[in-house]
N, C-alpha and C positions, 0 to 999 in steps of 0.2 A: 504494500500500500504506500509506503514511504517512497519507494522508487517511482511509482506512478505520479505522485505529487511533484517530486523533483523534476521529472521529465516534462510534466505539464508546465511547471513554473519556468523551466529553461526555455521551452517553446514560446511561452508568453513574453519573457524578457527579451529574447532574441528576435522577436517579430519585428519587422521593419518599422511599423508605426510607432512602437514604443521607443525604439532607438532614435527614430527621427524626432519624436517629441522631446526626448532628453536633450538631443543636440540643439533643438530650437529653443528650449528653456535656457540652456547655457549661453547660447549666442544672444538671445534676447536680453539676458542679464548684463552681458558684456556691452551690448549695444546701448542699453539704458544708461550705463555709466558714461559712455562716450557722449551721448546726446545731452545728458544732464550737465556734463562738464562744458559742452559747447554752449548751452543756454546760460549757465552761471558765469562763465569766464569770457565769453565772446559776445553773445547776443544781448544779454541784459546790460553790460556796460555800454554797448553801442546805443541801446534804447535810452539809457540814462543820459548819455551825451546829447542825444537828439531832443529829448523831452524834458531834461533837467530833473528827472525823477531818479534819485539815487537808490532808494530802497522802499518798496511799497510795504514791506512787512512792519515797518515802524509806524505806520499810520494807525491811529486809534482814536476812539471817542471816549472821553473820561468824564464821568459825572457822579458826584456823591460817593467817591471812593471806588466806583465800579469802572473797570476798563474794558471796553469792547474793542478788541484788536482786529478790526475788519481788514487791515492791511495784509495780514498773513493769508487770509482767504483770497484777497485780490492777487497777491503774489503767486499763490498756488494756481489760480486760474490762468494768469499770464504764463507761468511755467508750463502748464498743461498745453495751452495753445501753441507755444513755441516748440515744445517737444513733439506734439502731434504734427506740426508743420514740417519739422526736420525729418520725422519718420516718413511722412507723405512724400517729401522730395527724394529721400533716399530710395524708397520703393519705386517711385516713378523712374528714377535713373536706372535702377536695376532692371526694371521691366523693359526699358528702352534698349539697354545693352543685350538683354536676353532676346528681344525681338530681332535685333540686328544679327545676332549670332545664329538664330534660327533661319534667317533669310539668306545667309551666306551659302553659296553653293558648296557642296561637299566635294573635295578633291579626292578622287579614288586613287588608291595606290596602283602603280603599273601592274599589269597582269604578270604572272610568272613567266619565266623565259620559255618554257615548253609551249605555253599558250601563244606567245608571240611568234615562235617559230612555226607553229601550226597555221596561224593566220597568214604569215608570209608565204608559206607553201600554197595555201588556198588562193591567195591573190595571184601568185605566179601561174597556177593552174588555170585560173579564170581568164588570164590574159592570152592563153594559147588559143589559136583559132579552132582547133578541133576539140575544145573543151566542152564537156557535158555538165560541168559543175555550176554553171551560172544560172 
């Protein structure tokens, strides 16, 4: 019974979809770090320079000792929009490259030497006036 379970588990784990999903999760995590860094270190400083907004997260409304820090929420919305835009552009570029690659004609390898020789013999025989090969 144990052997059946292990064999079934091995089949499940090594199934293409599970492995593909694991790779996608790892790649997604790594890509998230790249995009987050892009937003925090490149895009947000540029937005700050253009609009004079240094840090939205510091915005707050304070009254009677209560602080409503709506700036953190606004910063999260801006981060989400910028990350979504970066992912959209990256996927669009990847799809364009994939589409170009699919449209490129495949270059076939030259046929083996014996096939080339047979074709040459056929062509020579076809050129003969008494040929019945044409």
